[in-house]
C-alpha positions in Angstrom: 73.5 116.4 67.0 76.4 113.9 67.2 79.1 114.8 69.7 82.4 113.1 69.0 84.2 114.4 72.0 85.2 111.5 74.1 84.0 111.6 77.7 87.2 111.2 79.9 86.7 109.9 83.4 89.2 111.0 86.0 90.8 109.2 88.9 93.0 110.2 91.8 96.7 109.7 92.4 98.0 110.1 95.9 101.6 110.9 96.9 103.0 110.7 100.4 106.2 112.5 101.5 107.5 111.8 105.0 110.2 112.1 107.6 109.9 109.2 110.1 112.7 109.9 112.5 114.4 106.6 112.1 118.2 106.7 112.6 118.7 106.1 108.8 116.2 108.9 107.8 117.6 111.3 110.4 121.1 110.7 109.0 119.9 111.5 105.5 118.0 114.5 106.8 121.2 115.8 108.6 123.3 115.3 105.4 120.8 116.7 102.8 119.3 119.4 105.1 115.9 118.5 103.6 112.8 118.2 105.7 111.5 115.0 104.1 113.3 111.9 102.9 110.8 109.3 102.0 108.1 109.1 99.3 105.3 106.7 98.4 102.5 106.5 95.8 99.0 105.2 95.6 96.0 105.4 93.3 92.3 105.5 94.3 92.3 101.7 93.6 94.6 101.1 96.6 94.2 104.3 98.8 94.7 104.7 101.7 97.5 102.1 101.2 100.7 103.4 99.7 103.5 101.6 97.9 107.2 102.3 98.0 110.7 100.9 98.5 111.7 101.0 102.2 112.7 98.8 105.1 111.1 95.4 105.2 110.8 95.3 109.0 109.9 98.5 110.9 112.7 98.1 113.5 115.5 97.3 111.1 116.9 99.5 108.4 118.0 96.5 106.3 116.9 94.8 104.1 114.9 97.2 102.0 112.4 96.0 99.5 109.1 96.9 97.9 106.6 97.6 100.7 103.0 98.3 101.5 102.6 101.4 103.8 99.6 102.4 105.8 99.0 105.4 108.1 99.9 104.7 111.7 101.0 101.1 111.0 104.4 99.4 110.6 107.2 102.0 110.7 104.7 104.8 111.1 103.3 103.2 114.2 106.8 103.1 115.8 107.2 106.8 114.9 103.9 108.5 115.6 105.4 111.9 115.3 106.3 111.3 111.6 106.0 114.6 109.7 104.2 114.1 106.4 102.6 115.7 103.4 99.8 114.0 101.4 99.1 115.2 97.9 96.2 114.2 95.6 95.4 115.1 92.1 93.2 113.8 89.3 94.5 112.2 86.1 92.7 110.7 83.1 91.5 107.1 83.8 93.9 105.8 81.1 96.9 107.2 83.0 95.7 105.9 86.3 95.2 102.5 84.8 98.9 102.5 83.7 99.9 103.4 87.2 97.7 100.6 88.6 99.4 98.1 86.1 102.9 99.1 87.4 101.8 98.8 91.0 100.0 95.5 90.3 103.2 94.1 88.7 105.3 95.0 91.7 102.6 93.8 94.2 102.3 90.4 92.4 106.1 89.9 92.4 107.1 91.6 95.6 110.0 89.3 96.4 111.8 90.2 93.1 112.3 93.8 94.2 114.9 95.2 96.5 116.1 98.6 97.7 118.7 100.4 95.6 121.3 101.2 98.2 124.1 102.0 95.7 121.9 104.7 94.2 120.9 106.2 97.5 124.5 106.5 98.6 125.8 107.9 95.2 123.0 110.5 94.9 123.0 111.6 98.5 126.7 111.5 99.1 128.2 112.2 95.7 125.3 113.9 93.9 125.8 111.6 90.9 123.3 109.3 89.3 124.2 105.6 89.4 122.4 103.2 87.0 119.9 101.1 88.9 120.3 97.4 89.0 117.3 95.4 87.6 114.4 95.3 90.1 116.1 97.7 92.6 114.9 101.3 93.3 114.9 103.9 96.0 111.6 105.3 97.2 111.7 108.5 95.2 113.0 106.7 92.1 110.0 104.4 92.3 107.5 107.2 92.6 109.2 109.0 89.7 109.2 105.8 87.7 105.4 105.2 88.2 104.6 108.9 87.3 106.9 108.9 84.3 105.9 105.5 82.9 102.2 106.4 83.3 102.6 109.6 81.4 101.5 111.5 84.4 104.6 113.6 85.1 108.1 113.8 83.7 110.9 114.9 86.0 113.6 117.2 84.6 116.4 114.8 85.8 117.3 111.2 85.7 114.9 109.1 87.8 117.8 107.9 90.1 118.4 111.6 91.0 114.8 112.4 92.0 114.6 113.1 95.7 111.4 113.2 97.8 111.6 117.0 97.9 111.5 117.0 94.1 108.2 115.2 94.3 106.9 117.6 96.9 108.1 120.7 95.0 106.5 119.5 91.7 103.2 118.7 93.3 103.0 121.3 96.1 99.8 122.8 94.6 98.1 119.5 95.3 98.6 119.3 99.1 95.6 117.9 101.0 97.3 117.3 104.4 100.5 118.5 106.1 101.3 117.6 109.6 101.9 114.7 111.9 101.0 111.2 110.6 99.3 110.4 113.9 96.9 113.3 113.4 95.6 112.3 110.0 91.8 111.8 109.9 89.6 110.5 107.1 88.2 114.0 106.7 91.7 115.3 105.9 92.0 113.0 102.9 88.8 113.6 101.1 
């Protein structure tokens, strides 16, 4: 008998939420009273590498840009006691490919992208969305953008207003690791 049901393959998406302890992140934490202030995203194509908007150089808060992040390297190596949460969930291959395409576009044109400082200050300090300039995003705005444009998840607010805690709250059922970044082992992420 002919079966016309399409066989969907699944792939994994990974989300990283963290609080490094840098002066900048501690300031945001103090003001927002939120335990985590940074987010990043990966697909199984890139994992365990994550992608986000953050500081270009680990020791300096400026300039910010599109960056590659790895466990216990870069900024995370300077702050081994970084608190973090890693989430993983499966999506249809087609959606993961859309996410890969967005990441590939950013990776292949890294120098075109910068951190969206006006948005971080307007959302954190004033609680108002500020339209993003072309090629500029905050970390959470980027994660929300990838998830939204890939038809994986729609947030109930403007992308500029998405905070790392929104990402954590919306995907909390998918936590695979919670603890110190330095303590992450491969077995924790499988």
